[in-house]
PyMOL Python script that loads the backbone (N, CA, C, O; Angstrom):
from pymol import cmd

cmd.read_pdbstr("""\
ATOM      1  N   UNK A   1      -1.710  35.606  13.580  1.00  0.00           N
ATOM      2  CA  UNK A   1      -2.231  35.775  14.742  1.00  0.00           C
ATOM      3  C   UNK A   1      -3.175  36.934  15.166  1.00  0.00           C
ATOM      4  O   UNK A   1      -2.904  38.132  15.087  1.00  0.00           O
ATOM      5  N   UNK A   2      -4.202  36.444  15.580  1.00  0.00           N
ATOM      6  CA  UNK A   2      -5.266  37.705  15.787  1.00  0.00           C
ATOM      7  C   UNK A   2      -4.961  37.980  17.261  1.00  0.00           C
ATOM      8  O   UNK A   2      -4.803  37.145  18.152  1.00  0.00           O
ATOM      9  N   UNK A   3      -4.902  39.488  17.356  1.00  0.00           N
ATOM     10  CA  UNK A   3      -4.589  40.090  18.570  1.00  0.00           C
ATOM     11  C   UNK A   3      -5.731  39.759  19.496  1.00  0.00           C
ATOM     12  O   UNK A   3      -5.404  40.033  20.651  1.00  0.00           O
ATOM     13  N   UNK A   4      -6.805  39.329  19.422  1.00  0.00           N
ATOM     14  CA  UNK A   4      -7.941  39.337  20.233  1.00  0.00           C
ATOM     15  C   UNK A   4      -8.004  38.115  20.828  1.00  0.00           C
ATOM     16  O   UNK A   4      -8.703  37.960  21.830  1.00  0.00           O
ATOM     17  N   UNK A   5      -7.149  36.912  20.188  1.00  0.00           N
ATOM     18  CA  UNK A   5      -7.338  35.648  20.627  1.00  0.00           C
ATOM     19  C   UNK A   5      -6.011  35.387  21.631  1.00  0.00           C
ATOM     20  O   UNK A   5      -4.903  35.823  21.319  1.00  0.00           O
ATOM     21  N   UNK A   6      -6.208  34.751  22.669  1.00  0.00           N
ATOM     22  CA  UNK A   6      -5.008  34.619  23.596  1.00  0.00           C
ATOM     23  C   UNK A   6      -4.479  33.181  22.609  1.00  0.00           C
ATOM     24  O   UNK A   6      -4.946  32.598  21.631  1.00  0.00           O
ATOM     25  N   UNK A   7      -3.161  32.999  23.548  1.00  0.00           N
ATOM     26  CA  UNK A   7      -2.350  32.219  23.003  1.00  0.00           C
ATOM     27  C   UNK A   7      -2.827  30.888  23.387  1.00  0.00           C
ATOM     28  O   UNK A   7      -2.751  29.894  22.665  1.00  0.00           O
ATOM     29  N   UNK A   8      -3.442  30.938  24.846  1.00  0.00           N
ATOM     30  CA  UNK A   8      -4.015  29.651  25.092  1.00  0.00           C
ATOM     31  C   UNK A   8      -5.263  29.100  24.429  1.00  0.00           C
ATOM     32  O   UNK A   8      -5.569  27.914  24.551  1.00  0.00           O
ATOM     33  N   UNK A   9      -6.002  29.989  23.706  1.00  0.00           N
ATOM     34  CA  UNK A   9      -7.120  29.634  22.836  1.00  0.00           C
ATOM     35  C   UNK A   9      -6.742  29.128  21.911  1.00  0.00           C
ATOM     36  O   UNK A   9      -7.316  28.091  21.576  1.00  0.00           O
ATOM     37  N   UNK A  10      -5.421  29.717  20.949  1.00  0.00           N
ATOM     38  CA  UNK A  10      -5.035  29.051  20.046  1.00  0.00           C
ATOM     39  C   UNK A  10      -4.309  27.465  20.264  1.00  0.00           C
ATOM     40  O   UNK A  10      -4.389  26.450  19.572  1.00  0.00           O
ATOM     41  N   UNK A  11      -3.751  27.684  21.240  1.00  0.00           N
ATOM     42  CA  UNK A  11      -3.363  26.352  21.445  1.00  0.00           C
ATOM     43  C   UNK A  11      -4.386  25.401  21.605  1.00  0.00           C
ATOM     44  O   UNK A  11      -4.181  24.306  21.082  1.00  0.00           O
ATOM     45  N   UNK A  12      -5.485  25.581  22.236  1.00  0.00           N
ATOM     46  CA  UNK A  12      -6.643  24.647  22.448  1.00  0.00           C
ATOM     47  C   UNK A  12      -7.190  24.574  21.144  1.00  0.00           C
ATOM     48  O   UNK A  12      -7.718  23.521  20.787  1.00  0.00           O
ATOM     49  N   UNK A  13      -7.132  25.637  20.317  1.00  0.00           N
ATOM     50  CA  UNK A  13      -7.642  25.068  18.894  1.00  0.00           C
ATOM     51  C   UNK A  13      -6.896  24.162  18.059  1.00  0.00           C
ATOM     52  O   UNK A  13      -7.361  23.394  17.216  1.00  0.00           O
ATOM     53  N   UNK A  14      -5.649  24.336  18.390  1.00  0.00           N
ATOM     54  CA  UNK A  14      -4.531  23.369  17.710  1.00  0.00           C
ATOM     55  C   UNK A  14      -4.839  22.138  18.042  1.00  0.00           C
ATOM     56  O   UNK A  14      -4.936  21.317  17.130  1.00  0.00           O
ATOM     57  N   UNK A  15      -5.064  21.725  19.411  1.00  0.00           N
ATOM     58  CA  UNK A  15      -5.102  20.585  19.971  1.00  0.00           C
ATOM     59  C   UNK A  15      -6.273  19.874  19.678  1.00  0.00           C
ATOM     60  O   UNK A  15      -6.419  18.669  19.474  1.00  0.00           O
ATOM     61  N   UNK A  16      -7.295  21.025  19.688  1.00  0.00           N
ATOM     62  CA  UNK A  16      -8.871  20.464  18.851  1.00  0.00           C
ATOM     63  C   UNK A  16      -8.704  19.825  17.757  1.00  0.00           C
ATOM     64  O   UNK A  16      -8.994  18.632  17.672  1.00  0.00           O
ATOM     65  N   UNK A  17      -8.242  20.475  16.817  1.00  0.00           N
ATOM     66  CA  UNK A  17      -8.006  20.131  15.546  1.00  0.00           C
ATOM     67  C   UNK A  17      -7.535  18.780  15.447  1.00  0.00           C
ATOM     68  O   UNK A  17      -8.274  17.927  14.955  1.00  0.00           O
ATOM     69  N   UNK A  18      -6.323  18.474  15.884  1.00  0.00           N
ATOM     70  CA  UNK A  18      -5.458  17.287  16.190  1.00  0.00           C
ATOM     71  C   UNK A  18      -6.223  16.099  16.588  1.00  0.00           C
ATOM     72  O   UNK A  18      -6.021  14.939  16.230  1.00  0.00           O
ATOM     73  N   UNK A  19      -7.157  16.562  17.401  1.00  0.00           N
ATOM     74  CA  UNK A  19      -7.900  15.272  17.907  1.00  0.00           C
ATOM     75  C   UNK A  19      -9.356  15.263  16.907  1.00  0.00           C
ATOM     76  O   UNK A  19      -9.942  14.184  16.825  1.00  0.00           O
ATOM     77  N   UNK A  20      -9.703  15.995  16.450  1.00  0.00           N
ATOM     78  CA  UNK A  20     -10.722  15.752  15.134  1.00  0.00           C
ATOM     79  C   UNK A  20     -10.096  15.128  13.894  1.00  0.00           C
ATOM     80  O   UNK A  20     -10.694  14.313  13.192  1.00  0.00           O
ATOM     81  N   UNK A  21      -8.886  15.548  13.672  1.00  0.00           N
ATOM     82  CA  UNK A  21      -8.132  14.677  12.613  1.00  0.00           C
ATOM     83  C   UNK A  21      -7.823  13.357  12.606  1.00  0.00           C
ATOM     84  O   UNK A  21      -7.828  12.591  11.642  1.00  0.00           O
ATOM     85  N   UNK A  22      -7.444  13.045  14.203  1.00  0.00           N
ATOM     86  CA  UNK A  22      -6.948  11.565  14.547  1.00  0.00           C
ATOM     87  C   UNK A  22      -8.266  10.791  14.914  1.00  0.00           C
ATOM     88  O   UNK A  22      -8.198   9.584  15.147  1.00  0.00           O
ATOM     89  N   UNK A  23      -9.553  11.512  14.974  1.00  0.00           N
ATOM     90  CA  UNK A  23     -10.861  10.588  15.096  1.00  0.00           C
ATOM     91  C   UNK A  23     -11.335  10.036  13.578  1.00  0.00           C
ATOM     92  O   UNK A  23     -11.835   8.941  13.316  1.00  0.00           O
ATOM     93  N   UNK A  24     -11.025  11.119  12.680  1.00  0.00           N
ATOM     94  CA  UNK A  24     -11.572  11.123  11.448  1.00  0.00           C
ATOM     95  C   UNK A  24     -10.653  10.122  10.751  1.00  0.00           C
ATOM     96  O   UNK A  24     -11.099   9.300   9.950  1.00  0.00           O
ATOM     97  N   UNK A  25      -9.272  10.213  11.095  1.00  0.00           N
ATOM     98  CA  UNK A  25      -8.076   8.898  10.418  1.00  0.00           C
ATOM     99  C   UNK A  25      -8.591   7.487  11.060  1.00  0.00           C
ATOM    100  O   UNK A  25      -8.620   6.434  10.423  1.00  0.00           O
ATOM    101  N   UNK A  26      -9.040   7.649  12.583  1.00  0.00           N
ATOM    102  CA  UNK A  26      -9.315   6.214  12.774  1.00  0.00           C
ATOM    103  C   UNK A  26     -10.339   5.517  12.204  1.00  0.00           C
ATOM    104  O   UNK A  26     -10.241   4.437  11.621  1.00  0.00           O
ATOM    105  N   UNK A  27     -11.639   6.367  12.445  1.00  0.00           N
ATOM    106  CA  UNK A  27     -12.831   6.011  11.947  1.00  0.00           C
ATOM    107  C   UNK A  27     -12.633   5.189  10.128  1.00  0.00           C
ATOM    108  O   UNK A  27     -13.098   4.160   9.637  1.00  0.00           O
ATOM    109  N   UNK A  28     -11.691   6.311   9.578  1.00  0.00           N
ATOM    110  CA  UNK A  28     -11.445   5.775   8.136  1.00  0.00           C
ATOM    111  C   UNK A  28     -10.679   4.355   8.317  1.00  0.00           C
ATOM    112  O   UNK A  28     -11.139   3.415   7.668  1.00  0.00           O
ATOM    113  N   UNK A  29      -9.850   4.180   8.922  1.00  0.00           N
ATOM    114  CA  UNK A  29      -8.880   3.147   8.752  1.00  0.00           C
ATOM    115  C   UNK A  29      -9.866   1.889   9.573  1.00  0.00           C
ATOM    116  O   UNK A  29      -9.596   0.709   9.347  1.00  0.00           O
ATOM    117  N   UNK A  30     -11.008   2.255  10.524  1.00  0.00           N
ATOM    118  CA  UNK A  30     -11.539   0.981  11.144  1.00  0.00           C
ATOM    119  C   UNK A  30     -12.600   0.576   9.668  1.00  0.00           C
ATOM    120  O   UNK A  30     -12.705  -0.587   9.279  1.00  0.00           O
ATOM    121  N   UNK A  31     -13.208   1.568   9.088  1.00  0.00           N
ATOM    122  CA  UNK A  31     -14.054   1.086   8.020  1.00  0.00           C
ATOM    123  C   UNK A  31     -13.576   0.428   6.863  1.00  0.00           C
ATOM    124  O   UNK A  31     -14.179  -0.488   6.303  1.00  0.00           O
ATOM    125  N   UNK A  32     -12.345   0.962   6.460  1.00  0.00           N
ATOM    126  CA  UNK A  32     -11.465   0.249   5.607  1.00  0.00           C
ATOM    127  C   UNK A  32     -11.139  -1.348   5.791  1.00  0.00           C
ATOM    128  O   UNK A  32     -11.028  -2.204   4.913  1.00  0.00           O
ATOM    129  N   UNK A  33     -11.025  -1.473   7.184  1.00  0.00           N
ATOM    130  CA  UNK A  33     -10.977  -2.919   7.466  1.00  0.00           C
ATOM    131  C   UNK A  33     -12.024  -3.951   7.321  1.00  0.00           C
ATOM    132  O   UNK A  33     -11.872  -5.164   7.172  1.00  0.00           O
ATOM    133  N   UNK A  34     -13.433  -3.059   7.410  1.00  0.00           N
ATOM    134  CA  UNK A  34     -14.761  -3.838   7.425  1.00  0.00           C
ATOM    135  C   UNK A  34     -15.362  -3.159   6.321  1.00  0.00           C
ATOM    136  O   UNK A  34     -16.040  -2.145   6.487  1.00  0.00           O
ATOM    137  N   UNK A  35     -15.093  -3.791   4.936  1.00  0.00           N
ATOM    138  CA  UNK A  35     -15.692  -3.616   3.647  1.00  0.00           C
ATOM    139  C   UNK A  35     -17.543  -3.540   3.815  1.00  0.00           C
ATOM    140  O   UNK A  35     -18.203  -2.618   3.336  1.00  0.00           O
ATOM    141  N   UNK A  36     -17.970  -4.374   4.366  1.00  0.00           N
ATOM    142  CA  UNK A  36     -19.411  -4.528   4.481  1.00  0.00           C
ATOM    143  C   UNK A  36     -19.948  -3.568   5.246  1.00  0.00           C
ATOM    144  O   UNK A  36     -21.122  -3.297   4.994  1.00  0.00           O
ATOM    145  N   UNK A  37     -19.432  -2.990   6.091  1.00  0.00           N
ATOM    146  CA  UNK A  37     -19.926  -1.870   6.943  1.00  0.00           C
ATOM    147  C   UNK A  37     -20.514  -0.611   6.235  1.00  0.00           C
ATOM    148  O   UNK A  37     -21.571   0.007   6.365  1.00  0.00           O
ATOM    149  N   UNK A  38     -19.506  -0.481   5.499  1.00  0.00           N
ATOM    150  CA  UNK A  38     -19.513   0.988   4.918  1.00  0.00           C
ATOM    151  C   UNK A  38     -20.753   0.922   3.694  1.00  0.00           C
ATOM    152  O   UNK A  38     -21.649   1.766   3.690  1.00  0.00           O
ATOM    153  N   UNK A  39     -20.698  -0.041   2.795  1.00  0.00           N
ATOM    154  CA  UNK A  39     -21.538  -0.440   2.041  1.00  0.00           C
ATOM    155  C   UNK A  39     -21.886  -1.348   1.711  1.00  0.00           C
ATOM    156  O   UNK A  39     -21.273  -1.922   0.810  1.00  0.00           O
ATOM    157  N   UNK A  40     -23.291  -2.041   2.405  1.00  0.00           N
ATOM    158  CA  UNK A  40     -23.471  -3.269   2.454  1.00  0.00           C
ATOM    159  C   UNK A  40     -24.503  -3.616   1.500  1.00  0.00           C
ATOM    160  O   UNK A  40     -24.675  -4.751   1.056  1.00  0.00           O
ATOM    161  N   UNK A  41     -25.327  -2.373   1.139  1.00  0.00           N
ATOM    162  CA  UNK A  41     -26.340  -2.884  -0.319  1.00  0.00           C
ATOM    163  C   UNK A  41     -25.796  -2.841  -1.264  1.00  0.00           C
ATOM    164  O   UNK A  41     -26.368  -3.318  -2.244  1.00  0.00           O
ATOM    165  N   UNK A  42     -24.308  -2.199  -1.449  1.00  0.00           N
ATOM    166  CA  UNK A  42     -23.666  -2.042  -2.990  1.00  0.00           C
ATOM    167  C   UNK A  42     -22.730  -3.384  -2.434  1.00  0.00           C
ATOM    168  O   UNK A  42     -22.336  -3.696  -1.310  1.00  0.00           O
ATOM    169  N   UNK A  43     -22.587  -3.981  -3.715  1.00  0.00           N
ATOM    170  CA  UNK A  43     -21.501  -5.251  -4.056  1.00  0.00           C
ATOM    171  C   UNK A  43     -20.553  -4.713  -5.198  1.00  0.00           C
ATOM    172  O   UNK A  43     -20.912  -4.458  -6.348  1.00  0.00           O
ATOM    173  N   UNK A  44     -19.319  -4.587  -4.696  1.00  0.00           N
ATOM    174  CA  UNK A  44     -18.030  -4.255  -5.430  1.00  0.00           C
ATOM    175  C   UNK A  44     -17.319  -4.908  -4.891  1.00  0.00           C
ATOM    176  O   UNK A  44     -17.597  -5.448  -3.821  1.00  0.00           O
ATOM    177  N   UNK A  45     -16.029  -5.048  -5.594  1.00  0.00           N
ATOM    178  CA  UNK A  45     -14.880  -5.924  -5.166  1.00  0.00           C
ATOM    179  C   UNK A  45     -14.163  -5.026  -4.345  1.00  0.00           C
ATOM    180  O   UNK A  45     -14.331  -3.807  -4.324  1.00  0.00           O
ATOM    181  N   UNK A  46     -13.225  -5.781  -3.558  1.00  0.00           N
ATOM    182  CA  UNK A  46     -12.561  -5.010  -2.606  1.00  0.00           C
ATOM    183  C   UNK A  46     -11.362  -3.873  -3.572  1.00  0.00           C
ATOM    184  O   UNK A  46     -10.917  -4.133  -4.690  1.00  0.00           O
ATOM    185  N   UNK A  47     -11.096  -2.785  -2.859  1.00  0.00           N
ATOM    186  CA  UNK A  47     -10.243  -2.300  -3.720  1.00  0.00           C
ATOM    187  C   UNK A  47      -8.833  -2.902  -4.121  1.00  0.00           C
ATOM    188  O   UNK A  47      -8.362  -2.784  -5.252  1.00  0.00           O
ATOM    189  N   UNK A  48      -8.275  -3.494  -3.180  1.00  0.00           N
ATOM    190  CA  UNK A  48      -6.642  -4.265  -3.995  1.00  0.00           C
ATOM    191  C   UNK A  48      -7.408  -4.768  -5.320  1.00  0.00           C
ATOM    192  O   UNK A  48      -7.146  -4.343  -6.445  1.00  0.00           O
ATOM    193  N   UNK A  49      -8.467  -5.807  -5.008  1.00  0.00           N
ATOM    194  CA  UNK A  49      -8.667  -6.535  -6.144  1.00  0.00           C
ATOM    195  C   UNK A  49      -9.152  -5.516  -7.484  1.00  0.00           C
ATOM    196  O   UNK A  49      -8.823  -5.957  -8.585  1.00  0.00           O
ATOM    197  N   UNK A  50      -9.665  -4.617  -7.476  1.00  0.00           N
ATOM    198  CA  UNK A  50     -10.286  -3.552  -8.446  1.00  0.00           C
ATOM    199  C   UNK A  50      -8.803  -2.927  -8.918  1.00  0.00           C
ATOM    200  O   UNK A  50      -8.737  -2.545 -10.087  1.00  0.00           O
ATOM    201  N   UNK A  51      -8.041  -2.847  -8.380  1.00  0.00           N
ATOM    202  CA  UNK A  51      -6.381  -2.072  -8.635  1.00  0.00           C
ATOM    203  C   UNK A  51      -5.551  -3.191  -9.394  1.00  0.00           C
ATOM    204  O   UNK A  51      -4.846  -2.874 -10.352  1.00  0.00           O
ATOM    205  N   UNK A  52      -5.638  -4.459  -8.971  1.00  0.00           N
ATOM    206  CA  UNK A  52      -5.062  -5.589  -9.513  1.00  0.00           C
ATOM    207  C   UNK A  52      -5.791  -5.902 -10.844  1.00  0.00           C
ATOM    208  O   UNK A  52      -5.136  -6.463 -11.723  1.00  0.00           O
ATOM    209  N   UNK A  53      -6.739  -5.674 -11.009  1.00  0.00           N
ATOM    210  CA  UNK A  53      -7.676  -5.895 -12.224  1.00  0.00           C
ATOM    211  C   UNK A  53      -7.411  -4.682 -13.163  1.00  0.00           C
ATOM    212  O   UNK A  53      -7.710  -4.905 -14.336  1.00  0.00           O
ATOM    213  N   UNK A  54      -7.062  -3.814 -12.975  1.00  0.00           N
ATOM    214  CA  UNK A  54      -6.760  -2.391 -13.545  1.00  0.00           C
ATOM    215  C   UNK A  54      -5.476  -2.618 -14.437  1.00  0.00           C
ATOM    216  O   UNK A  54      -5.375  -2.154 -15.572  1.00  0.00           O
ATOM    217  N   UNK A  55      -4.524  -3.363 -13.826  1.00  0.00           N
ATOM    218  CA  UNK A  55      -3.341  -3.858 -14.530  1.00  0.00           C
ATOM    219  C   UNK A  55      -3.551  -4.742 -15.314  1.00  0.00           C
ATOM    220  O   UNK A  55      -4.219  -5.701 -14.929  1.00  0.00           O
ATOM    221  N   UNK A  56      -2.947  -4.693 -16.929  1.00  0.00           N
ATOM    222  CA  UNK A  56      -2.852  -5.571 -17.844  1.00  0.00           C
ATOM    223  C   UNK A  56      -2.001  -6.761 -17.697  1.00  0.00           C
ATOM    224  O   UNK A  56      -0.853  -6.781 -17.252  1.00  0.00           O
ATOM    225  N   UNK A  57      -2.724  -7.782 -18.138  1.00  0.00           N
ATOM    226  CA  UNK A  57      -1.845  -9.052 -18.198  1.00  0.00           C
ATOM    227  C   UNK A  57      -0.406  -9.083 -18.965  1.00  0.00           C
ATOM    228  O   UNK A  57      -0.282  -8.776 -20.151  1.00  0.00           O
ATOM    229  N   UNK A  58       0.611  -9.475 -18.161  1.00  0.00           N
ATOM    230  CA  UNK A  58       1.736  -9.244 -18.758  1.00  0.00           C
ATOM    231  C   UNK A  58       2.391 -10.452 -19.772  1.00  0.00           C
ATOM    232  O   UNK A  58       3.098 -10.298 -20.768  1.00  0.00           O
ATOM    233  N   UNK A  59       1.939 -11.592 -19.206  1.00  0.00           N
ATOM    234  CA  UNK A  59       1.980 -12.797 -20.568  1.00  0.00           C
ATOM    235  C   UNK A  59       0.659 -13.596 -20.662  1.00  0.00           C
ATOM    236  O   UNK A  59      -0.483 -13.383 -20.257  1.00  0.00           O
ATOM    237  N   UNK A  60       1.066 -14.282 -21.134  1.00  0.00           N
ATOM    238  CA  UNK A  60      -0.533 -15.171 -21.792  1.00  0.00           C
ATOM    239  C   UNK A  60      -0.603 -14.600 -23.139  1.00  0.00           C
ATOM    240  O   UNK A  60       0.194 -13.854 -23.709  1.00  0.00           O
ATOM    241  N   UNK A  61      -1.901 -15.182 -23.600  1.00  0.00           N
ATOM    242  CA  UNK A  61      -2.892 -14.846 -24.805  1.00  0.00           C
ATOM    243  C   UNK A  61      -2.418 -13.229 -25.273  1.00  0.00           C
ATOM    244  O   UNK A  61      -1.836 -12.878 -26.300  1.00  0.00           O
ATOM    245  N   UNK A  62      -2.827 -12.526 -24.286  1.00  0.00           N
ATOM    246  CA  UNK A  62      -3.320 -11.129 -24.332  1.00  0.00           C
ATOM    247  C   UNK A  62      -1.626 -10.075 -24.185  1.00  0.00           C
ATOM    248  O   UNK A  62      -1.522  -8.958 -24.691  1.00  0.00           O
ATOM    249  N   UNK A  63      -0.853 -10.546 -23.652  1.00  0.00           N
ATOM    250  CA  UNK A  63       0.493 -10.168 -23.428  1.00  0.00           C
ATOM    251  C   UNK A  63       1.684 -10.579 -24.587  1.00  0.00           C
ATOM    252  O   UNK A  63       1.562 -11.254 -25.610  1.00  0.00           O
ATOM    253  N   UNK A  64       2.692 -10.007 -24.105  1.00  0.00           N
ATOM    254  CA  UNK A  64       4.237 -10.229 -24.765  1.00  0.00           C
ATOM    255  C   UNK A  64       4.212 -11.800 -24.327  1.00  0.00           C
ATOM    256  O   UNK A  64       3.530 -12.234 -23.399  1.00  0.00           O
ATOM    257  N   UNK A  65       5.063 -12.567 -25.144  1.00  0.00           N
ATOM    258  CA  UNK A  65       5.747 -13.752 -24.659  1.00  0.00           C
ATOM    259  C   UNK A  65       6.987 -13.731 -23.368  1.00  0.00           C
ATOM    260  O   UNK A  65       7.900 -12.906 -23.345  1.00  0.00           O
ATOM    261  N   UNK A  66       6.834 -14.567 -22.574  1.00  0.00           N
ATOM    262  CA  UNK A  66       7.547 -14.621 -21.747  1.00  0.00           C
ATOM    263  C   UNK A  66       9.318 -14.928 -21.895  1.00  0.00           C
ATOM    264  O   UNK A  66       9.890 -15.838 -22.494  1.00  0.00           O
ATOM    265  N   UNK A  67       9.760 -14.033 -21.271  1.00  0.00           N
ATOM    266  CA  UNK A  67      11.515 -13.988 -21.753  1.00  0.00           C
ATOM    267  C   UNK A  67      12.203 -15.240 -21.060  1.00  0.00           C
ATOM    268  O   UNK A  67      11.825 -15.768 -20.015  1.00  0.00           O
ATOM    269  N   UNK A  68      13.117 -15.555 -21.721  1.00  0.00           N
ATOM    270  CA  UNK A  68      14.057 -16.786 -21.327  1.00  0.00           C
ATOM    271  C   UNK A  68      15.585 -16.191 -21.236  1.00  0.00           C
ATOM    272  O   UNK A  68      15.813 -15.296 -22.050  1.00  0.00           O
ATOM    273  N   UNK A  69      16.529 -16.511 -20.473  1.00  0.00           N
ATOM    274  CA  UNK A  69      17.514 -16.331 -20.694  1.00  0.00           C
ATOM    275  C   UNK A  69      18.605 -17.377 -20.313  1.00  0.00           C
ATOM    276  O   UNK A  69      18.924 -17.563 -19.139  1.00  0.00           O
ATOM    277  N   UNK A  70      19.135 -18.018 -21.304  1.00  0.00           N
ATOM    278  CA  UNK A  70      19.962 -19.060 -21.019  1.00  0.00           C
ATOM    279  C   UNK A  70      21.329 -18.860 -20.320  1.00  0.00           C
ATOM    280  O   UNK A  70      22.050 -17.995 -20.819  1.00  0.00           O
ATOM    281  N   UNK A  71      21.717 -19.420 -19.416  1.00  0.00           N
ATOM    282  CA  UNK A  71      23.081 -18.929 -18.721  1.00  0.00           C
ATOM    283  C   UNK A  71      24.143 -20.196 -19.112  1.00  0.00           C
ATOM    284  O   UNK A  71      24.010 -21.372 -19.453  1.00  0.00           O
ATOM    285  N   UNK A  72      25.085 -19.423 -18.904  1.00  0.00           N
ATOM    286  CA  UNK A  72      26.621 -20.676 -19.200  1.00  0.00           C
ATOM    287  C   UNK A  72      26.642 -21.012 -17.943  1.00  0.00           C
ATOM    288  O   UNK A  72      26.101 -20.456 -16.987  1.00  0.00           O
ATOM    289  N   UNK A  73      27.580 -22.363 -18.004  1.00  0.00           N
ATOM    290  CA  UNK A  73      27.707 -22.915 -16.586  1.00  0.00           C
ATOM    291  C   UNK A  73      28.593 -22.190 -15.598  1.00  0.00           C
ATOM    292  O   UNK A  73      28.503 -22.416 -14.391  1.00  0.00           O
ATOM    293  N   UNK A  74      29.553 -21.213 -16.169  1.00  0.00           N
ATOM    294  CA  UNK A  74      30.234 -20.262 -15.159  1.00  0.00           C
ATOM    295  C   UNK A  74      29.159 -19.163 -14.945  1.00  0.00           C
ATOM    296  O   UNK A  74      29.467 -18.434 -14.002  1.00  0.00           O
ATOM    297  N   UNK A  75      28.232 -18.899 -15.417  1.00  0.00           N
ATOM    298  CA  UNK A  75      27.229 -17.711 -15.015  1.00  0.00           C
ATOM    299  C   UNK A  75      26.342 -18.460 -14.016  1.00  0.00           C
ATOM    300  O   UNK A  75      26.390 -18.036 -12.862  1.00  0.00           O
ATOM    301  N   UNK A  76      25.571 -19.462 -14.254  1.00  0.00           N
ATOM    302  CA  UNK A  76      25.048 -20.584 -13.452  1.00  0.00           C
ATOM    303  C   UNK A  76      25.750 -20.578 -11.883  1.00  0.00           C
ATOM    304  O   UNK A  76      25.179 -20.263 -10.838  1.00  0.00           O
ATOM    305  N   UNK A  77      27.166 -21.026 -12.055  1.00  0.00           N
ATOM    306  CA  UNK A  77      27.813 -21.104 -11.082  1.00  0.00           C
ATOM    307  C   UNK A  77      28.102 -19.693  -9.918  1.00  0.00           C
ATOM    308  O   UNK A  77      28.232 -19.669  -8.694  1.00  0.00           O
ATOM    309  N   UNK A  78      28.119 -18.753 -10.831  1.00  0.00           N
ATOM    310  CA  UNK A  78      28.336 -17.381  -9.986  1.00  0.00           C
ATOM    311  C   UNK A  78      26.768 -17.074  -9.553  1.00  0.00           C
ATOM    312  O   UNK A  78      26.640 -16.642  -8.408  1.00  0.00           O
ATOM    313  N   UNK A  79      26.128 -17.164  -9.966  1.00  0.00           N
ATOM    314  CA  UNK A  79      24.337 -17.254  -9.638  1.00  0.00           C
ATOM    315  C   UNK A  79      24.260 -17.971  -8.263  1.00  0.00           C
ATOM    316  O   UNK A  79      24.160 -17.443  -7.156  1.00  0.00           O
ATOM    317  N   UNK A  80      24.322 -19.184  -8.551  1.00  0.00           N
ATOM    318  CA  UNK A  80      24.357 -20.263  -7.322  1.00  0.00           C
ATOM    319  C   UNK A  80      25.061 -19.640  -5.954  1.00  0.00           C
ATOM    320  O   UNK A  80      24.548 -19.698  -4.837  1.00  0.00           O
ATOM    321  N   UNK A  81      26.590 -18.911  -6.330  1.00  0.00           N
ATOM    322  CA  UNK A  81      27.223 -18.687  -5.050  1.00  0.00           C
ATOM    323  C   UNK A  81      26.566 -17.382  -4.687  1.00  0.00           C
ATOM    324  O   UNK A  81      26.348 -17.203  -3.489  1.00  0.00           O
ATOM    325  N   UNK A  82      26.197 -16.387  -5.594  1.00  0.00           N
ATOM    326  CA  UNK A  82      25.485 -15.168  -4.994  1.00  0.00           C
ATOM    327  C   UNK A  82      23.884 -15.739  -4.042  1.00  0.00           C
ATOM    328  O   UNK A  82      23.668 -15.368  -2.889  1.00  0.00           O
ATOM    329  N   UNK A  83      23.146 -16.459  -4.650  1.00  0.00           N
ATOM    330  CA  UNK A  83      21.981 -16.752  -3.674  1.00  0.00           C
ATOM    331  C   UNK A  83      22.460 -17.366  -2.527  1.00  0.00           C
ATOM    332  O   UNK A  83      21.859 -17.152  -1.474  1.00  0.00           O
ATOM    333  N   UNK A  84      23.485 -18.129  -2.538  1.00  0.00           N
ATOM    334  CA  UNK A  84      24.078 -18.803  -0.986  1.00  0.00           C
ATOM    335  C   UNK A  84      24.547 -17.781  -0.209  1.00  0.00           C
ATOM    336  O   UNK A  84      24.181 -17.814   0.966  1.00  0.00           O
ATOM    337  N   UNK A  85      25.303 -16.827  -0.568  1.00  0.00           N
ATOM    338  CA  UNK A  85      25.651 -15.832   0.082  1.00  0.00           C
ATOM    339  C   UNK A  85      24.406 -15.039   0.534  1.00  0.00           C
ATOM    340  O   UNK A  85      24.218 -14.815   1.730  1.00  0.00           O
ATOM    341  N   UNK A  86      23.766 -14.721  -0.191  1.00  0.00           N
ATOM    342  CA  UNK A  86      22.429 -13.981   0.528  1.00  0.00           C
ATOM    343  C   UNK A  86      21.597 -14.633   1.349  1.00  0.00           C
ATOM    344  O   UNK A  86      21.092 -14.037   2.300  1.00  0.00           O
ATOM    345  N   UNK A  87      21.357 -15.838   1.121  1.00  0.00           N
ATOM    346  CA  UNK A  87      20.639 -17.061   1.760  1.00  0.00           C
ATOM    347  C   UNK A  87      21.341 -16.821   3.225  1.00  0.00           C
ATOM    348  O   UNK A  87      20.804 -16.300   4.203  1.00  0.00           O
ATOM    349  N   UNK A  88      22.651 -17.323   3.129  1.00  0.00           N
ATOM    350  CA  UNK A  88      23.575 -17.520   4.543  1.00  0.00           C
ATOM    351  C   UNK A  88      23.463 -16.361   5.373  1.00  0.00           C
ATOM    352  O   UNK A  88      23.824 -16.556   6.533  1.00  0.00           O
ATOM    353  N   UNK A  89      23.072 -15.235   5.105  1.00  0.00           N
ATOM    354  CA  UNK A  89      23.279 -13.980   5.562  1.00  0.00           C
ATOM    355  C   UNK A  89      21.951 -13.865   6.779  1.00  0.00           C
ATOM    356  O   UNK A  89      22.115 -13.390   7.903  1.00  0.00           O
ATOM    357  N   UNK A  90      20.642 -14.416   6.247  1.00  0.00           N
ATOM    358  CA  UNK A  90      19.128 -14.046   6.902  1.00  0.00           C
ATOM    359  C   UNK A  90      19.233 -15.373   7.718  1.00  0.00           C
ATOM    360  O   UNK A  90      18.322 -15.703   8.478  1.00  0.00           O
TER     361      UNK A  90
END
""", "prot")
cmd.dss("prot")
cmd.show_as("cartoon", "prot")
cmd.util.cbc("prot")
cmd.orient("prot")
């Protein structure tokens, strides 16, 4: 704490910093909702699509074969009972 700066000035500076950070965050959020406003000349896929493209395919010709587990009739009944219990609660 600086001795030459009063407590009211320090509080004012803290409030000013909070307001500036809030405004910057609000501007970033509004621009994220409208991708055409920030970069109208550049054409690029939305961020979520770019992230999904980065994840390799898990099944199909480029990935491992999908797994399948055969259940016994008792396991199938137990699973059906569990599903019924979970869906009846909601």
